[in-house]
Every structure is written in structure tokens, then in C-alpha cells.
N, C-alpha and C positions, 0 to 999 in steps of 0.2 A: 756662262750662257751655254745653251745647247748648240749642237752643230747645225740645227735646222732653223736658225733665227732668220735667215734670208728667205725661207719658203713661206708663202702665205698659209694661213690656217686651213683654208678650203683644200689646198693641195695636200697638206699633211693628212687631213681627214680622209681624202680619197686614197692616199697611199696606204693608210691603216686599213681601210675597207678592203682594198685589193689584196693586201697581205692576209687578212682574215679569211677571205674567200679562197686564196691559194692554200692556206693551212687546212681549211675545211675539205678542199678537194684532195689534198694529200692524205688526210685522215680517212676519208671515204675510200680511197684506193687501198690504203693499208688495211682497213677493216674488211674489204672484199678479199684481199689476199689471205688474211687470217681465216675468213669464212671458207674459202676454197680449201684450206688446209684442214680445218676442223671438221667440216661436214663430210660424212661418209658418202660413198657413191650412191646414186639413186637406186641401184639394183638391190641393195642390202635392206630387206624388209624388216629384219629384227631390230634395227636401230631407228625405226620410224619416229618414235616420240623424241628421242634425243636429237635427231636431225631436224625435226620441226622446231624444237626449242632453240637449237643453235641458229637456225635460219631466222627465227623471230628476233633473237638478240642481235644477229648480224645486220638485220634490217633496221632495228630500233636504235642501235648505237649511233650511226651517222645522223639519223633523223632527230632523235631527242638530245643527243649529246651524252657523253659518258657520266658526268656528275648526276644528271637527272635520271638516267637509266639506272645507275647504281642505287639511287634513292628508292626508286620504284621496286627494284629487285629486292632490296633489303626489306621494304614494307611487305612485299608479297611473301618472302621467306618467313618473316615473323607471323604473318596471318596464317600461313599454312601450318606452321609449328603450333600455334595456339589451337587451330582447328583439330589437328591430330591429337593433341593432349586432351582436349575436351571430349573428343570422340572416344578415346580409349578409357578415359575416366568414367564415362557413362556406362560402359560395358560391364 
């Protein structure tokens, strides 16, 4: 038997929900820490596109979740690769 046999199911579910929320908050804090390290200072205009992409990923990671974000990034990478191949092939 498990160690939680004496705890009602509703309490166990509430505990799991609170643990999931705590993990989500920890992940969001870690993502923001990484974002502050990766993003260049706002005064650097030459890195504007990279900063924008990093900011979008930094915002999307906590919102969408890493597996879903990774799936969308893979799909976008594949789509851009196919687009570039077709564009160069037509020239």
C-alpha cells in the first residue's frame, strides 16, 4: 500500500494541484532568469531581431509549455527550410 492510504482522494488531488502550480511558478522564475541572461541590453540595436526572437521564446515557454513550444519550433524550422529550398530552386 502507499503511504497516503489514510488521506482522502480529494486532499491528495488538492496536494497534486498545488505541487503542479508550485512547479509551474518555479519554472516561470527559471525561464525569466534565463531570459535575463540571454537577452542583450536594450541599447544594442544590432541584435534587435535576435532579442525579439529570444523574448518571444522566453514569453512563450512558460505560457505554452516546453513540449508544445518545441513542437511548434520544429514545425516552424521545417517550414522555413522548405520555403528556402523552394525559393532557391526556382531561381
